[in-house]
N, C-alpha and C positions, 0 to 999 in steps of 0.2 A: 591136410591144413595143420599148420606148424603146431606142438604143443600152445607156447604160450598164448598164442591168439585165441586160441577157443576158450583157454581160462579165461583170457582178459574179458571177452565176450560176455563169457557166464557172470564173470565178475559185475561188467556193467548192467548186466538185466536185473541181478541182483539187487543193486543201485535204484535203477530204477524203480523196483518193486517196492524198495525201501522209502522210496521218495526222495529218494534224495535227490687243430692241432692236432690239435686232435687229427684222429684221422679225419674227421671231420669237416677239418680247414681246408682252404684251395690248397695245391700242393706247389702250384707259382703264383703269378700276376693277374691271373683271368678275373673278370668279371662280368656277370651274364647280365648286359645291359639289352635284353631282350626286345624287340617288337613282336617275334612268335618263335613259339616253343614248336619243335617237330621230333615226334617220337620216332624212333628207327629199332628195329631187332640188329642187335648184333652178334650175338651169340645164341645157341641153342636152335634145335628144330622142334621143340614143343613136347616131346615124350617123357615122361618120368623114367630116365634110365641113366646107364653109365656109358661113355665113348668118348673117348678125345678124338682130336682129328682137327680137320677144316671148322672155323668157327660157327658157320651157317647149319652144320652137320652134326656137330657134337653132340650130346646131350647130359644134361643134369636131371636131378632128383631133388625138387625143392629146392632152389638156390636162394639163401636168405639172406646174405647180405656181400656187398662189393667193398673193394678199396683201391684206389688209384696210385700206382706210384710214379716218382717224377717224370721217367721215362716212358709213361703210358700204359706199361706194364697194367693190367688189371687181375685182380685175385678175385676169387671169389668162394663164400664160404655152403658149400654144396651138402647140403643138408642129409638128407636120407642118404648120401652115398659116404659119407664120414670121411669126405676130403675137403682140402684145399687146393682148388682149382685154379689154373693159371691162364691168361688168355693173353698172347703175344703175337704179333707177326701175324692176324686173322688164323691163329692156332691156339686149341683148346689142349693142355698138357696138363698131369698133376704134379703139385707140387709137392706135397704131404697128404698122407694117409692111404690106407688099402680099404677094402669092403668089410674090412675085421669092425663091429661095434665094442669100443674098447678105448682104455684109456694107456699108451707107449708111448714114453717117448725115442727118439731117435734118428736117423735120419730119412728123410725124403720119405718112402713109401712104404718101409718099415715102420714108422711112427704109426701110432692108431689114434682116433678121435671116436667120440659117442656122436655125439647131433652138434660139430661146430655151428654158432649160431650167430656171433658177432666177430669182424675182424677189423681191424685198425693198423695202419703202418705209422711208423715213427720217422724222424729226419733222417736215420743211418738206415732206410729199408728192412727193420725188423716190422716182423708182423705179428701181431697179439693178437689171441683168439678167446673168447668166450664159449663154450661148450654148455649148450642150454641144461644136459642132466649132469655132468660132475662141475664141481664149484672152483676148480682151481684155474688159474690163469697160465697160458700158454704160451709161448715164445717159437717162433720160427726165423731163424736166422735168413742172411739174402741165400745162404746155400743150401736151405731148405733142413737145417737141423732144427729139431724140436725139442724144447725141454720146458720145465715149469717154472715158470716165472713167479707165481707168488700163489699164497695158497694151499689148502691139504686135502686129502679127497674128502673129509669130515665137514660138512655146510655148518655155518653157522655164523656170527659176527666175534671176530677177534682183531685188534689193529698189533703192530709190534712187526717184527721180522719179517720178511716175506714170505719165508717156506713156514712160519708157524701162524702166520694170519688167517682168520678163515670168512669165506665169503657164504653166501648162500646160493644157492641153485638157481638158475633161472635170471640171472643178472643181464641187462638187454642193453647196456649202453658202455658203450668203450670206446675211448681217443687216447691219445698222446699229444702233447704239447710240444715246443718249442725247443722248451730244454730236455725232453725226453722223460718227463715225470708221464705216466699213465693214471686216467680216470675212469672210474668204474660208475656205471648206473648199476648200482647193489639193489635192486628192484624190491625182494622182499625184505631187505632190512631197511628201507625208505631212506639209505643214506647213498653220498653221491663220497667216493672212496678215493684214497690218493695212493698212488705205487710211487715213489719217488726215485731218484737215481741213486739215495744214499740207500736203498734195498728196505727200505722199510713203509708199512703200510697204515695210513691215520684214515679219519676221518675228514673229510675237506669241509663238510657239510650237512644238514639234516640232525635234527635229534631223535630220529629212530622210528618216533610214533606217526604213526600214518595220519595226515591230516591236508591243512592248507594253510599255512602260516608262512609269511615273509619274515625276513630280518636276519639277527647276525646267526652264526654257524650252529651253536649248539641251540637253539630255538625255532630255527624254520622249520618247516614238514611238507613234504612230498606224499604222494599219493602214487607210488607205482613208476616213478620214475625211469624212464626209457632212454632213447637215443639220446647223445653227448655231441655237441660239438664246441669249439671255441675260435675267437674272431683273432684277429692280428693284435688285439690291447690286452690279450689273456683273461677276457670274459669267458665263461661259459655257459652254454645255453641246454636246457635240460627239456624232454620232450615229456612234461608231468600227466602221462596218460593219464591217471584216474581223476586227474582234477580237470583235463581237457583244456592245458594250456602251454604254452611255453614258456618257462621260468629262465631268467639270467641271474647267472653268480658273477659277482665280483671277481678280481684277483685274491682278496680279503674274505671272499667265501660269505659275502650278503648277497642273499636271495629276495629276488623281486619277480613280478608277475611282470613278462615283457609283451604276449601276445594270447588272447583269447579270453572271453567272459568268464568262463570256468562252466559255462553252459552248454551241453553236449546236442552237438548241430552240424550244420554244414552253412556257414555264413560266410561269406569274404567282408570285409572291410575294415574300418580302426579297430585298432588292439583292443579296446575296449568293448567292441560289439562284436567283434569275430567271432565264429565259431568253430570249433573243431568236434572231430567225431570218434576216430579212433587213430590218434598218433601213433607215430612209430620213430623212424630214425631221421637224424639231421644232417645236414652238411650246411658249410656257411663259404660264401665266394670271396675272392678279395675285396668286394665292398662294403662287406658286412651284412649280404643279402643271404636269409636262410631258405633253405629249402626243405619240406618236410613230406614225409608220407602220412597222409591221412586218410585211412580205409581206403577203396580203390582211386584215389588220385594224389597229386602232387601239388602242394602246395608251396606260395612265397609267401616271404615275411621280410618286409623292408628291415632296414635300419632303426626308422620310425613305427615299426609296429604293425604295418599296415599288412594286411594278408587278403590273397590274390589265389585264384586257382589256374595253374599254367598248363595242366595237361591232365587227363583223364576224366571218368565222370562215372557211368556204372562198370559193375564187373565185366570184362570181356577180353577180347583181343584183337586190337587192331590197331597198326603203324599210322600216324599222319599226326594234323595239327592239332594242336590245343586240346580241346575238351571232346573231339572225335577222337582221339587214342582212347585205347583202353588196355587196362592191365586190370591181372585179377590177382588180390592182395598182395600189393607193391609190398618188400621189405626192406630192406639196408640201403642207404645211397651212397655214391661214392662222387669226386667233382675232379675233372683233371686242371691241367696249367693252365687251359684256355677257356675254363668255367662252364663245361660241359657237365651234365649229370649222368648217372648209371644208376640202374635202378636193378634190382635183383626183383624179378617178377616172379613171385614164388609158386603161385601154382598155373602160370603159363611156362614154368622151367626154361626160360629163356633170362637172357640179359639185355635190357633195354638201354639207348642212349636218347638223352633229351638235348638237341642241341639248338643254338637260339641264332635266329638272322633279324 
């Protein structure tokens, strides 16, 4: 099991005891106007190991996130293999990284990662990587060259020039908008950070205090912000994991609740009554529908905030339609130009696809 998920399960247990464009936008014009969601396996034979080759016989070890390029190439953050993998033409290969647990910039397999955790693509095909146990944001060029894009090796909170700024470790959300600005869900700083194309890091919204408050950038509060997605109007959507809801952030940084009652559970329905349990990553399609990982399910949120479950139920491994399909700790999501959803199925060591009919 990935560290952050264990941490968050522990955290939510403490709450209960106490009583208490982004990469994630559609790359083309696809709109998932589904009548039926069908889950299939597109890569990985299920063993936690490392092997390149034909997609269904290749091996991953806790794949935690996916991103889909305009041409349909799929990139995978392969957590325990310390690599970024690539799926193209039904073949799996390594884009960057090797079997050494370390941080080192360089070309392709000469570069090193510790535990790559979240990935996002920009319009130019550059891939951005969050490493769960290192506070820097790394960048991989289309040719496979790895460099440091923002942050230092010291965790903390500091805005300013990209290579002097600081982020906390275990940041869990990342996405790039149409202009090339990169947004970070800086989870344990309780803020959404922005890395501009002018090489400056700023706080886009969030006061830095843990809580639940809508409003202006300096007063809004989050509780463990996770996945980020942005729509075509420039709004950001954040999986506010500790508040069990989806928050919406306007282009001006104003935060509102978008869907979820704020009570932990598993209930479909209108925005104010729906419940989420363990929300993680988000993608958005061309029509503004959100797709969210929630425990072992994939949930849909319409532009009106209506929540439904489109795939998954209890933990397991089953391909099939709708809630007959099973995942085992689905992590990050990707979406292609046709509106198909891709799921990093962490503890099944597979990449799954949700298509719509």
